[in-house]
CHARMM-style PDB file with segment names, atoms N, HN, CA, C and O in Angstrom:
ATOM      1  N   MET     1      60.061  76.060  92.136  1.00  0.00      PROA
ATOM      2  CA  MET     1      59.688  77.006  91.015  1.00  0.00      PROA
ATOM      3  C   MET     1      58.957  76.202  89.987  1.00  0.00      PROA
ATOM      4  O   MET     1      57.814  76.524  89.664  1.00  0.00      PROA
ATOM      5  N   PHE     2      59.604  75.101  89.421  1.00  0.00      PROA
ATOM      6  HN  PHE     2      60.533  74.839  89.683  1.00  0.00      PROA
ATOM      7  CA  PHE     2      58.880  74.448  88.427  1.00  0.00      PROA
ATOM      8  C   PHE     2      57.550  73.846  88.761  1.00  0.00      PROA
ATOM      9  O   PHE     2      56.622  73.823  87.953  1.00  0.00      PROA
ATOM     10  N   TRP     3      57.487  73.373  89.937  1.00  0.00      PROA
ATOM     11  HN  TRP     3      58.241  73.392  90.593  1.00  0.00      PROA
ATOM     12  CA  TRP     3      56.091  72.820  90.358  1.00  0.00      PROA
ATOM     13  C   TRP     3      55.111  73.940  90.272  1.00  0.00      PROA
ATOM     14  O   TRP     3      54.071  73.758  89.638  1.00  0.00      PROA
ATOM     15  N   ASP     4      55.329  74.996  90.810  1.00  0.00      PROA
ATOM     16  HN  ASP     4      56.174  75.144  91.325  1.00  0.00      PROA
ATOM     17  CA  ASP     4      54.498  76.295  90.791  1.00  0.00      PROA
ATOM     18  C   ASP     4      54.030  76.533  89.352  1.00  0.00      PROA
ATOM     19  O   ASP     4      52.854  76.698  89.028  1.00  0.00      PROA
ATOM     20  N   TYR     5      55.110  76.532  88.506  1.00  0.00      PROA
ATOM     21  HN  TYR     5      56.066  76.398  88.770  1.00  0.00      PROA
ATOM     22  CA  TYR     5      54.881  76.766  87.053  1.00  0.00      PROA
ATOM     23  C   TYR     5      53.777  75.793  86.492  1.00  0.00      PROA
ATOM     24  O   TYR     5      52.804  76.166  85.837  1.00  0.00      PROA
ATOM     25  N   ALA     6      54.039  74.611  86.809  1.00  0.00      PROA
ATOM     26  HN  ALA     6      54.829  74.308  87.341  1.00  0.00      PROA
ATOM     27  CA  ALA     6      53.326  73.514  86.313  1.00  0.00      PROA
ATOM     28  C   ALA     6      51.677  73.682  86.823  1.00  0.00      PROA
ATOM     29  O   ALA     6      50.721  73.457  86.081  1.00  0.00      PROA
ATOM     30  N   GLN     7      51.588  74.056  88.023  1.00  0.00      PROA
ATOM     31  HN  GLN     7      52.364  74.239  88.627  1.00  0.00      PROA
ATOM     32  CA  GLN     7      50.258  74.244  88.502  1.00  0.00      PROA
ATOM     33  C   GLN     7      49.530  75.428  87.711  1.00  0.00      PROA
ATOM     34  O   GLN     7      48.379  75.289  87.298  1.00  0.00      PROA
ATOM     35  N   GLU     8      50.268  76.602  87.522  1.00  0.00      PROA
ATOM     36  HN  GLU     8      51.204  76.715  87.857  1.00  0.00      PROA
ATOM     37  CA  GLU     8      49.741  77.701  86.859  1.00  0.00      PROA
ATOM     38  C   GLU     8      49.358  77.414  85.341  1.00  0.00      PROA
ATOM     39  O   GLU     8      48.413  77.991  84.803  1.00  0.00      PROA
ATOM     40  N   THR     9      50.102  76.547  84.735  1.00  0.00      PROA
ATOM     41  HN  THR     9      50.870  76.078  85.171  1.00  0.00      PROA
ATOM     42  CA  THR     9      49.803  76.284  83.317  1.00  0.00      PROA
ATOM     43  C   THR     9      49.000  74.903  83.020  1.00  0.00      PROA
ATOM     44  O   THR     9      48.619  74.529  81.911  1.00  0.00      PROA
ATOM     45  N   GLU    10      48.839  74.271  84.179  1.00  0.00      PROA
ATOM     46  HN  GLU    10      49.148  74.575  85.080  1.00  0.00      PROA
ATOM     47  CA  GLU    10      48.032  73.036  84.218  1.00  0.00      PROA
ATOM     48  C   GLU    10      48.594  72.005  83.162  1.00  0.00      PROA
ATOM     49  O   GLU    10      47.907  71.292  82.431  1.00  0.00      PROA
ATOM     50  N   PHE    11      50.053  72.063  83.220  1.00  0.00      PROA
ATOM     51  HN  PHE    11      50.612  72.642  83.813  1.00  0.00      PROA
ATOM     52  CA  PHE    11      50.682  71.040  82.364  1.00  0.00      PROA
ATOM     53  C   PHE    11      50.983  69.805  83.023  1.00  0.00      PROA
ATOM     54  O   PHE    11      51.961  69.668  83.758  1.00  0.00      PROA
ATOM     55  N   GLY    12      50.090  68.836  82.748  1.00  0.00      PROA
ATOM     56  HN  GLY    12      49.296  68.946  82.150  1.00  0.00      PROA
ATOM     57  CA  GLY    12      50.351  67.465  83.542  1.00  0.00      PROA
ATOM     58  C   GLY    12      51.283  66.667  82.941  1.00  0.00      PROA
ATOM     59  O   GLY    12      50.974  66.039  81.929  1.00  0.00      PROA
ATOM     60  N   ALA    13      52.588  66.583  83.502  1.00  0.00      PROA
ATOM     61  HN  ALA    13      52.840  67.093  84.324  1.00  0.00      PROA
ATOM     62  CA  ALA    13      53.704  65.857  83.062  1.00  0.00      PROA
ATOM     63  C   ALA    13      54.692  65.569  84.170  1.00  0.00      PROA
ATOM     64  O   ALA    13      54.519  65.904  85.342  1.00  0.00      PROA
ATOM     65  N   ARG    14      55.712  64.939  83.715  1.00  0.00      PROA
ATOM     66  HN  ARG    14      55.853  64.667  82.763  1.00  0.00      PROA
ATOM     67  CA  ARG    14      56.827  64.622  84.698  1.00  0.00      PROA
ATOM     68  C   ARG    14      57.510  66.017  84.962  1.00  0.00      PROA
ATOM     69  O   ARG    14      57.482  66.893  84.098  1.00  0.00      PROA
ATOM     70  N   LEU    15      58.059  66.179  86.049  1.00  0.00      PROA
ATOM     71  HN  LEU    15      58.083  65.467  86.752  1.00  0.00      PROA
ATOM     72  CA  LEU    15      58.960  67.363  86.531  1.00  0.00      PROA
ATOM     73  C   LEU    15      59.855  67.582  85.400  1.00  0.00      PROA
ATOM     74  O   LEU    15      59.932  68.723  84.944  1.00  0.00      PROA
ATOM     75  N   HSD    16      60.589  66.571  84.852  1.00  0.00      PROA
ATOM     76  HN  HSD    16      60.526  65.644  85.222  1.00  0.00      PROA
ATOM     77  CA  HSD    16      61.621  66.873  83.832  1.00  0.00      PROA
ATOM     78  C   HSD    16      61.042  67.645  82.433  1.00  0.00      PROA
ATOM     79  O   HSD    16      61.630  68.490  81.759  1.00  0.00      PROA
ATOM     80  N   ASP    17      59.701  67.073  82.229  1.00  0.00      PROA
ATOM     81  HN  ASP    17      59.223  66.387  82.777  1.00  0.00      PROA
ATOM     82  CA  ASP    17      58.958  67.826  81.041  1.00  0.00      PROA
ATOM     83  C   ASP    17      58.574  69.149  81.392  1.00  0.00      PROA
ATOM     84  O   ASP    17      58.592  70.010  80.513  1.00  0.00      PROA
ATOM     85  N   ILE    18      58.214  69.448  82.606  1.00  0.00      PROA
ATOM     86  HN  ILE    18      58.200  68.748  83.321  1.00  0.00      PROA
ATOM     87  CA  ILE    18      58.040  70.843  83.046  1.00  0.00      PROA
ATOM     88  C   ILE    18      59.158  71.640  82.853  1.00  0.00      PROA
ATOM     89  O   ILE    18      59.038  72.766  82.370  1.00  0.00      PROA
ATOM     90  N   ARG    19      60.364  71.125  83.217  1.00  0.00      PROA
ATOM     91  HN  ARG    19      60.461  70.211  83.610  1.00  0.00      PROA
ATOM     92  CA  ARG    19      61.513  71.882  83.279  1.00  0.00      PROA
ATOM     93  C   ARG    19      61.889  72.165  81.786  1.00  0.00      PROA
ATOM     94  O   ARG    19      62.434  73.239  81.530  1.00  0.00      PROA
ATOM     95  N   HSD    20      61.633  71.265  80.781  1.00  0.00      PROA
ATOM     96  HN  HSD    20      61.191  70.392  80.988  1.00  0.00      PROA
ATOM     97  CA  HSD    20      61.815  71.711  79.359  1.00  0.00      PROA
ATOM     98  C   HSD    20      60.964  72.681  78.945  1.00  0.00      PROA
ATOM     99  O   HSD    20      61.370  73.652  78.306  1.00  0.00      PROA
ATOM    100  N   LYS    21      59.661  72.501  79.282  1.00  0.00      PROA
ATOM    101  HN  LYS    21      59.331  71.712  79.801  1.00  0.00      PROA
ATOM    102  CA  LYS    21      58.739  73.569  78.856  1.00  0.00      PROA
ATOM    103  C   LYS    21      58.997  74.950  79.306  1.00  0.00      PROA
ATOM    104  O   LYS    21      58.862  75.960  78.616  1.00  0.00      PROA
ATOM    105  N   PHE    22      59.411  74.884  80.625  1.00  0.00      PROA
ATOM    106  HN  PHE    22      59.520  74.063  81.186  1.00  0.00      PROA
ATOM    107  CA  PHE    22      59.762  76.180  81.248  1.00  0.00      PROA
ATOM    108  C   PHE    22      61.032  76.853  80.498  1.00  0.00      PROA
ATOM    109  O   PHE    22      61.078  78.075  80.356  1.00  0.00      PROA
ATOM    110  N   ALA    23      61.955  76.088  80.073  1.00  0.00      PROA
ATOM    111  HN  ALA    23      61.917  75.095  80.188  1.00  0.00      PROA
ATOM    112  CA  ALA    23      63.103  76.629  79.345  1.00  0.00      PROA
ATOM    113  C   ALA    23      62.851  77.125  78.006  1.00  0.00      PROA
ATOM    114  O   ALA    23      63.327  78.203  77.651  1.00  0.00      PROA
ATOM    115  N   ILE    24      62.129  76.409  77.232  1.00  0.00      PROA
ATOM    116  HN  ILE    24      61.743  75.533  77.520  1.00  0.00      PROA
ATOM    117  CA  ILE    24      61.721  76.630  75.984  1.00  0.00      PROA
ATOM    118  C   ILE    24      60.890  77.955  75.907  1.00  0.00      PROA
ATOM    119  O   ILE    24      61.086  78.840  75.074  1.00  0.00      PROA
ATOM    120  N   GLU    25      59.938  77.974  76.887  1.00  0.00      PROA
ATOM    121  HN  GLU    25      59.779  77.255  77.564  1.00  0.00      PROA
ATOM    122  CA  GLU    25      59.066  79.165  76.774  1.00  0.00      PROA
ATOM    123  C   GLU    25      59.682  80.427  77.176  1.00  0.00      PROA
ATOM    124  O   GLU    25      59.317  81.488  76.668  1.00  0.00      PROA
ATOM    125  N   ARG    26      60.687  80.358  78.149  1.00  0.00      PROA
ATOM    126  HN  ARG    26      60.984  79.496  78.561  1.00  0.00      PROA
ATOM    127  CA  ARG    26      61.431  81.518  78.576  1.00  0.00      PROA
ATOM    128  C   ARG    26      62.345  81.940  77.405  1.00  0.00      PROA
ATOM    129  O   ARG    26      62.445  83.139  77.146  1.00  0.00      PROA
ATOM    130  N   LEU    27      63.043  80.981  76.656  1.00  0.00      PROA
ATOM    131  HN  LEU    27      62.962  80.007  76.867  1.00  0.00      PROA
ATOM    132  CA  LEU    27      63.826  81.346  75.586  1.00  0.00      PROA
ATOM    133  C   LEU    27      62.860  82.112  74.629  1.00  0.00      PROA
ATOM    134  O   LEU    27      63.141  83.265  74.303  1.00  0.00      PROA
ATOM    135  N   LYS    28      61.867  81.576  74.226  1.00  0.00      PROA
ATOM    136  HN  LYS    28      61.639  80.640  74.491  1.00  0.00      PROA
ATOM    137  CA  LYS    28      61.026  82.183  73.361  1.00  0.00      PROA
ATOM    138  C   LYS    28      60.438  83.558  73.690  1.00  0.00      PROA
ATOM    139  O   LYS    28      60.000  84.344  72.850  1.00  0.00      PROA
ATOM    140  N   GLU    29      60.479  83.755  75.009  1.00  0.00      PROA
ATOM    141  HN  GLU    29      60.834  83.116  75.691  1.00  0.00      PROA
ATOM    142  CA  GLU    29      59.991  85.146  75.577  1.00  0.00      PROA
ATOM    143  C   GLU    29      61.272  86.185  75.475  1.00  0.00      PROA
ATOM    144  O   GLU    29      61.107  87.390  75.665  1.00  0.00      PROA
ATOM    145  N   GLY    30      62.342  85.715  75.212  1.00  0.00      PROA
ATOM    146  HN  GLY    30      62.476  84.737  75.057  1.00  0.00      PROA
ATOM    147  CA  GLY    30      63.556  86.677  74.951  1.00  0.00      PROA
ATOM    148  C   GLY    30      64.633  86.522  76.245  1.00  0.00      PROA
ATOM    149  O   GLY    30      65.566  87.315  76.370  1.00  0.00      PROA
ATOM    150  N   TRP    31      64.438  85.588  77.044  1.00  0.00      PROA
ATOM    151  HN  TRP    31      63.680  84.943  76.943  1.00  0.00      PROA
ATOM    152  CA  TRP    31      65.409  85.409  78.123  1.00  0.00      PROA
ATOM    153  C   TRP    31      66.858  84.974  77.640  1.00  0.00      PROA
ATOM    154  O   TRP    31      67.038  84.201  76.698  1.00  0.00      PROA
ATOM    155  N   SER    32      67.730  85.476  78.286  1.00  0.00      PROA
ATOM    156  HN  SER    32      67.584  86.104  79.050  1.00  0.00      PROA
ATOM    157  CA  SER    32      69.109  85.067  77.927  1.00  0.00      PROA
ATOM    158  C   SER    32      69.346  83.639  78.112  1.00  0.00      PROA
ATOM    159  O   SER    32      68.864  83.050  79.080  1.00  0.00      PROA
ATOM    160  N   VAL    33      70.135  82.993  77.147  1.00  0.00      PROA
ATOM    161  HN  VAL    33      70.526  83.471  76.361  1.00  0.00      PROA
ATOM    162  CA  VAL    33      70.462  81.646  77.280  1.00  0.00      PROA
ATOM    163  C   VAL    33      71.176  81.262  78.600  1.00  0.00      PROA
ATOM    164  O   VAL    33      71.131  80.135  79.093  1.00  0.00      PROA
ATOM    165  N   TYR    34      71.877  82.382  79.146  1.00  0.00      PROA
ATOM    166  HN  TYR    34      71.913  83.297  78.745  1.00  0.00      PROA
ATOM    167  CA  TYR    34      72.804  82.151  80.238  1.00  0.00      PROA
ATOM    168  C   TYR    34      71.897  82.217  81.470  1.00  0.00      PROA
ATOM    169  O   TYR    34      72.224  81.526  82.434  1.00  0.00      PROA
ATOM    170  N   ARG    35      70.769  82.988  81.547  1.00  0.00      PROA
ATOM    171  HN  ARG    35      70.504  83.550  80.764  1.00  0.00      PROA
ATOM    172  CA  ARG    35      69.786  83.053  82.466  1.00  0.00      PROA
ATOM    173  C   ARG    35      69.087  81.613  82.637  1.00  0.00      PROA
ATOM    174  O   ARG    35      69.037  80.991  83.698  1.00  0.00      PROA
ATOM    175  N   VAL    36      68.644  81.264  81.607  1.00  0.00      PROA
ATOM    176  HN  VAL    36      68.684  81.769  80.744  1.00  0.00      PROA
ATOM    177  CA  VAL    36      67.895  79.917  81.570  1.00  0.00      PROA
ATOM    178  C   VAL    36      68.910  78.753  82.024  1.00  0.00      PROA
ATOM    179  O   VAL    36      68.589  77.826  82.767  1.00  0.00      PROA
ATOM    180  N   GLN    37      70.106  78.935  81.496  1.00  0.00      PROA
ATOM    181  HN  GLN    37      70.366  79.689  80.892  1.00  0.00      PROA
ATOM    182  CA  GLN    37      71.228  77.829  81.972  1.00  0.00      PROA
ATOM    183  C   GLN    37      71.116  77.854  83.577  1.00  0.00      PROA
ATOM    184  O   GLN    37      70.940  76.812  84.209  1.00  0.00      PROA
ATOM    185  N   ARG    38      71.226  79.066  84.173  1.00  0.00      PROA
ATOM    186  HN  ARG    38      71.369  79.912  83.660  1.00  0.00      PROA
ATOM    187  CA  ARG    38      71.163  78.940  85.641  1.00  0.00      PROA
ATOM    188  C   ARG    38      69.946  78.424  86.230  1.00  0.00      PROA
ATOM    189  O   ARG    38      69.974  77.609  87.152  1.00  0.00      PROA
ATOM    190  N   TYR    39      68.832  78.896  85.701  1.00  0.00      PROA
ATOM    191  HN  TYR    39      68.809  79.558  84.952  1.00  0.00      PROA
ATOM    192  CA  TYR    39      67.517  78.343  86.257  1.00  0.00      PROA
ATOM    193  C   TYR    39      67.446  76.789  86.094  1.00  0.00      PROA
ATOM    194  O   TYR    39      66.962  76.051  86.953  1.00  0.00      PROA
ATOM    195  N   ILE    40      68.006  76.341  84.843  1.00  0.00      PROA
ATOM    196  HN  ILE    40      68.399  76.940  84.146  1.00  0.00      PROA
ATOM    197  CA  ILE    40      67.819  74.887  84.702  1.00  0.00      PROA
ATOM    198  C   ILE    40      68.892  74.088  85.500  1.00  0.00      PROA
ATOM    199  O   ILE    40      68.650  72.940  85.872  1.00  0.00      PROA
ATOM    200  N   GLY    41      70.030  74.674  85.750  1.00  0.00      PROA
ATOM    201  HN  GLY    41      70.227  75.607  85.448  1.00  0.00      PROA
ATOM    202  CA  GLY    41      71.104  74.006  86.410  1.00  0.00      PROA
ATOM    203  C   GLY    41      72.102  73.303  85.364  1.00  0.00      PROA
ATOM    204  O   GLY    41      72.810  72.402  85.814  1.00  0.00      PROA
ATOM    205  N   HSD    42      72.202  73.600  84.174  1.00  0.00      PROA
ATOM    206  HN  HSD    42      71.626  74.331  83.809  1.00  0.00      PROA
ATOM    207  CA  HSD    42      73.174  73.054  83.312  1.00  0.00      PROA
ATOM    208  C   HSD    42      74.542  73.634  83.769  1.00  0.00      PROA
ATOM    209  O   HSD    42      74.650  74.771  84.229  1.00  0.00      PROA
ATOM    210  N   GLY    43      75.608  72.746  83.607  1.00  0.00      PROA
ATOM    211  HN  GLY    43      75.520  71.822  83.234  1.00  0.00      PROA
ATOM    212  CA  GLY    43      76.971  73.161  83.835  1.00  0.00      PROA
ATOM    213  C   GLY    43      77.622  74.032  82.767  1.00  0.00      PROA
ATOM    214  O   GLY    43      78.591  74.754  83.001  1.00  0.00      PROA
ATOM    215  N   SER    44      77.018  73.918  81.561  1.00  0.00      PROA
ATOM    216  HN  SER    44      76.231  73.331  81.371  1.00  0.00      PROA
ATOM    217  CA  SER    44      77.456  74.628  80.402  1.00  0.00      PROA
ATOM    218  C   SER    44      76.312  75.216  79.608  1.00  0.00      PROA
ATOM    219  O   SER    44      75.270  74.598  79.387  1.00  0.00      PROA
ATOM    220  N   VAL    45      76.568  76.473  79.180  1.00  0.00      PROA
ATOM    221  HN  VAL    45      77.414  76.975  79.360  1.00  0.00      PROA
ATOM    222  CA  VAL    45      75.552  77.081  78.252  1.00  0.00      PROA
ATOM    223  C   VAL    45      75.449  76.183  76.931  1.00  0.00      PROA
ATOM    224  O   VAL    45      74.360  76.066  76.369  1.00  0.00      PROA
ATOM    225  N   LYS    46      76.491  75.608  76.489  1.00  0.00      PROA
ATOM    226  HN  LYS    46      77.376  75.702  76.946  1.00  0.00      PROA
ATOM    227  CA  LYS    46      76.350  74.782  75.461  1.00  0.00      PROA
ATOM    228  C   LYS    46      75.235  73.616  75.470  1.00  0.00      PROA
ATOM    229  O   LYS    46      74.508  73.323  74.521  1.00  0.00      PROA
ATOM    230  N   THR    47      75.253  73.029  76.711  1.00  0.00      PROA
ATOM    231  HN  THR    47      75.844  73.266  77.482  1.00  0.00      PROA
ATOM    232  CA  THR    47      74.106  72.003  77.103  1.00  0.00      PROA
ATOM    233  C   THR    47      72.725  72.632  76.723  1.00  0.00      PROA
ATOM    234  O   THR    47      71.907  72.074  75.993  1.00  0.00      PROA
ATOM    235  N   THR    48      72.569  73.805  77.279  1.00  0.00      PROA
ATOM    236  HN  THR    48      73.234  74.259  77.873  1.00  0.00      PROA
ATOM    237  CA  THR    48      71.290  74.487  77.112  1.00  0.00      PROA
ATOM    238  C   THR    48      70.973  74.673  75.776  1.00  0.00      PROA
ATOM    239  O   THR    48      69.866  74.354  75.343  1.00  0.00      PROA
ATOM    240  N   GLU    49      72.012  75.257  74.941  1.00  0.00      PROA
ATOM    241  HN  GLU    49      72.911  75.516  75.292  1.00  0.00      PROA
ATOM    242  CA  GLU    49      71.924  75.445  73.611  1.00  0.00      PROA
ATOM    243  C   GLU    49      71.459  74.145  72.770  1.00  0.00      PROA
ATOM    244  O   GLU    49      70.561  74.175  71.929  1.00  0.00      PROA
ATOM    245  N   ARG    50      72.179  73.042  73.112  1.00  0.00      PROA
ATOM    246  HN  ARG    50      72.909  73.019  73.796  1.00  0.00      PROA
ATOM    247  CA  ARG    50      72.082  71.752  72.547  1.00  0.00      PROA
ATOM    248  C   ARG    50      70.536  71.242  72.643  1.00  0.00      PROA
ATOM    249  O   ARG    50      69.901  70.757  71.707  1.00  0.00      PROA
ATOM    250  N   TYR    51      70.108  71.434  73.850  1.00  0.00      PROA
ATOM    251  HN  TYR    51      70.624  71.828  74.611  1.00  0.00      PROA
ATOM    252  CA  TYR    51      68.725  70.843  74.131  1.00  0.00      PROA
ATOM    253  C   TYR    51      67.549  71.670  73.777  1.00  0.00      PROA
ATOM    254  O   TYR    51      66.474  71.119  73.540  1.00  0.00      PROA
ATOM    255  N   TYR    52      67.685  72.996  73.725  1.00  0.00      PROA
ATOM    256  HN  TYR    52      68.558  73.444  73.918  1.00  0.00      PROA
ATOM    257  CA  TYR    52      66.636  73.920  73.562  1.00  0.00      PROA
ATOM    258  C   TYR    52      66.622  74.772  72.306  1.00  0.00      PROA
ATOM    259  O   TYR    52      65.568  75.196  71.832  1.00  0.00      PROA
ATOM    260  N   PHE    53      67.781  75.006  71.792  1.00  0.00      PROA
ATOM    261  HN  PHE    53      68.637  74.661  72.177  1.00  0.00      PROA
ATOM    262  CA  PHE    53      67.720  75.949  70.637  1.00  0.00      PROA
ATOM    263  C   PHE    53      66.972  75.287  69.326  1.00  0.00      PROA
ATOM    264  O   PHE    53      66.588  75.990  68.391  1.00  0.00      PROA
ATOM    265  N   ARG    54      66.826  74.013  69.359  1.00  0.00      PROA
ATOM    266  HN  ARG    54      67.138  73.442  70.119  1.00  0.00      PROA
ATOM    267  CA  ARG    54      66.244  73.279  68.202  1.00  0.00      PROA
ATOM    268  C   ARG    54      64.751  73.782  68.119  1.00  0.00      PROA
ATOM    269  O   ARG    54      64.161  73.812  67.039  1.00  0.00      PROA
ATOM    270  N   TYR    55      64.230  74.131  69.171  1.00  0.00      PROA
ATOM    271  HN  TYR    55      64.709  74.106  70.048  1.00  0.00      PROA
ATOM    272  CA  TYR    55      62.785  74.664  69.304  1.00  0.00      PROA
ATOM    273  C   TYR    55      62.607  76.043  69.008  1.00  0.00      PROA
ATOM    274  O   TYR    55      61.460  76.480  68.918  1.00  0.00      PROA
ATOM    275  N   LEU    56      63.709  76.875  68.826  1.00  0.00      PROA
ATOM    276  HN  LEU    56      64.641  76.520  68.899  1.00  0.00      PROA
ATOM    277  CA  LEU    56      63.733  78.303  68.581  1.00  0.00      PROA
ATOM    278  C   LEU    56      63.982  78.631  67.107  1.00  0.00      PROA
ATOM    279  O   LEU    56      64.691  77.930  66.384  1.00  0.00      PROA
ATOM    280  N   SER    57      63.340  79.765  66.700  1.00  0.00      PROA
ATOM    281  HN  SER    57      62.764  80.335  67.286  1.00  0.00      PROA
ATOM    282  CA  SER    57      63.644  80.383  65.191  1.00  0.00      PROA
ATOM    283  C   SER    57      64.999  80.820  65.307  1.00  0.00      PROA
ATOM    284  O   SER    57      65.482  80.935  66.433  1.00  0.00      PROA
ATOM    285  N   GLN    58      65.738  81.102  64.198  1.00  0.00      PROA
ATOM    286  HN  GLN    58      65.345  81.009  63.283  1.00  0.00      PROA
ATOM    287  CA  GLN    58      66.862  81.724  64.125  1.00  0.00      PROA
ATOM    288  C   GLN    58      66.977  83.111  64.939  1.00  0.00      PROA
ATOM    289  O   GLN    58      67.862  83.429  65.733  1.00  0.00      PROA
ATOM    290  N   GLU    59      65.907  83.814  64.553  1.00  0.00      PROA
ATOM    291  HN  GLU    59      65.188  83.555  63.908  1.00  0.00      PROA
ATOM    292  CA  GLU    59      65.731  85.248  65.209  1.00  0.00      PROA
ATOM    293  C   GLU    59      65.828  85.025  66.827  1.00  0.00      PROA
ATOM    294  O   GLU    59      66.579  85.721  67.510  1.00  0.00      PROA
ATOM    295  N   GLN    60      65.061  84.062  67.345  1.00  0.00      PROA
ATOM    296  HN  GLN    60      64.452  83.496  66.790  1.00  0.00      PROA
ATOM    297  CA  GLN    60      64.917  83.800  68.791  1.00  0.00      PROA
ATOM    298  C   GLN    60      66.236  83.257  69.386  1.00  0.00      PROA
ATOM    299  O   GLN    60      66.542  83.497  70.554  1.00  0.00      PROA
ATOM    300  N   GLN    61      66.998  82.532  68.572  1.00  0.00      PROA
ATOM    301  HN  GLN    61      66.749  82.338  67.624  1.00  0.00      PROA
ATOM    302  CA  GLN    61      68.408  82.204  69.064  1.00  0.00      PROA
ATOM    303  C   GLN    61      69.315  83.398  69.064  1.00  0.00      PROA
ATOM    304  O   GLN    61      70.142  83.500  69.971  1.00  0.00      PROA
ATOM    305  N   VAL    62      69.232  84.312  68.128  1.00  0.00      PROA
ATOM    306  HN  VAL    62      68.560  84.230  67.391  1.00  0.00      PROA
ATOM    307  CA  VAL    62      70.129  85.515  68.164  1.00  0.00      PROA
ATOM    308  C   VAL    62      69.663  86.279  69.464  1.00  0.00      PROA
ATOM    309  O   VAL    62      70.546  86.693  70.214  1.00  0.00      PROA
ATOM    310  N   ILE    63      68.547  86.461  69.734  1.00  0.00      PROA
ATOM    311  HN  ILE    63      67.829  86.125  69.124  1.00  0.00      PROA
ATOM    312  CA  ILE    63      67.970  87.282  70.913  1.00  0.00      PROA
ATOM    313  C   ILE    63      68.547  86.604  72.190  1.00  0.00      PROA
ATOM    314  O   ILE    63      69.019  87.263  73.116  1.00  0.00      PROA
ATOM    315  N   ALA    64      68.479  85.278  72.181  1.00  0.00      PROA
ATOM    316  HN  ALA    64      68.096  84.743  71.429  1.00  0.00      PROA
ATOM    317  CA  ALA    64      68.825  84.541  73.510  1.00  0.00      PROA
ATOM    318  C   ALA    64      70.447  84.684  73.780  1.00  0.00      PROA
ATOM    319  O   ALA    64      70.926  84.696  74.914  1.00  0.00      PROA
ATOM    320  N   ASN    65      71.155  84.783  72.664  1.00  0.00      PROA
ATOM    321  HN  ASN    65      70.766  84.773  71.743  1.00  0.00      PROA
ATOM    322  CA  ASN    65      72.563  84.998  72.702  1.00  0.00      PROA
ATOM    323  C   ASN    65      73.073  86.429  72.841  1.00  0.00      PROA
ATOM    324  O   ASN    65      74.232  86.714  73.141  1.00  0.00      PROA
ATOM    325  N   ALA    66      72.041  87.351  72.579  1.00  0.00      PROA
ATOM    326  HN  ALA    66      71.099  87.119  72.335  1.00  0.00      PROA
ATOM    327  CA  ALA    66      72.424  88.723  72.540  1.00  0.00      PROA
ATOM    328  C   ALA    66      73.194  89.461  73.552  1.00  0.00      PROA
ATOM    329  O   ALA    66      74.059  90.287  73.261  1.00  0.00      PROA
ATOM    330  N   ASP    67      72.828  89.118  74.835  1.00  0.00      PROA
ATOM    331  HN  ASP    67      72.125  88.447  75.072  1.00  0.00      PROA
ATOM    332  CA  ASP    67      73.511  89.909  75.985  1.00  0.00      PROA
ATOM    333  C   ASP    67      74.681  89.234  76.601  1.00  0.00      PROA
ATOM    334  O   ASP    67      75.091  89.615  77.698  1.00  0.00      PROA
ATOM    335  N   GLY    68      75.273  88.201  75.929  1.00  0.00      PROA
ATOM    336  HN  GLY    68      74.940  87.891  75.039  1.00  0.00      PROA
ATOM    337  CA  GLY    68      76.514  87.563  76.343  1.00  0.00      PROA
ATOM    338  C   GLY    68      76.236  87.025  77.833  1.00  0.00      PROA
ATOM    339  O   GLY    68      75.082  86.883  78.239  1.00  0.00      PROA
ATOM    340  N   ASN    69      77.285  86.755  78.570  1.00  0.00      PROA
ATOM    341  HN  ASN    69      78.222  86.871  78.240  1.00  0.00      PROA
ATOM    342  CA  ASN    69      77.195  86.101  79.886  1.00  0.00      PROA
ATOM    343  C   ASN    69      76.998  87.115  81.081  1.00  0.00      PROA
ATOM    344  O   ASN    69      77.637  87.024  82.129  1.00  0.00      PROA
ATOM    345  N   ILE    70      76.099  88.045  80.839  1.00  0.00      PROA
ATOM    346  HN  ILE    70      75.580  88.119  79.988  1.00  0.00      PROA
ATOM    347  CA  ILE    70      75.727  88.925  81.940  1.00  0.00      PROA
ATOM    348  C   ILE    70      74.509  88.600  82.831  1.00  0.00      PROA
ATOM    349  O   ILE    70      74.206  89.193  83.866  1.00  0.00      PROA
ATOM    350  N   GLY    71      73.879  87.594  82.281  1.00  0.00      PROA
ATOM    351  HN  GLY    71      74.125  87.112  81.440  1.00  0.00      PROA
ATOM    352  CA  GLY    71      72.819  86.879  83.086  1.00  0.00      PROA
ATOM    353  C   GLY    71      71.408  87.693  83.249  1.00  0.00      PROA
ATOM    354  O   GLY    71      70.672  87.596  84.231  1.00  0.00      PROA
ATOM    355  N   LEU    72      71.178  88.487  82.140  1.00  0.00      PROA
ATOM    356  HN  LEU    72      71.776  88.566  81.342  1.00  0.00      PROA
ATOM    357  CA  LEU    72      69.880  89.212  82.249  1.00  0.00      PROA
ATOM    358  C   LEU    72      68.770  88.396  81.731  1.00  0.00      PROA
ATOM    359  OT1 LEU    72      67.621  88.837  81.742  1.00  0.00      PROA
TER     360      LEU     72
END
């Protein structure tokens, strides 16, 4: 999935960089932090928050946490 995303965006980087870009963009689009956690494969939502919330505005962070752990 990440490789396809890299090809679509023409983002020339390591797979790990593409993974980060994917997560940040999905969170900025309003995806749930829990949904991103599952796509990325983190064992804890706290890990996802620690790595990616620094790139989000306060409003985007609230949106990412708004739906709880229902995975939308």
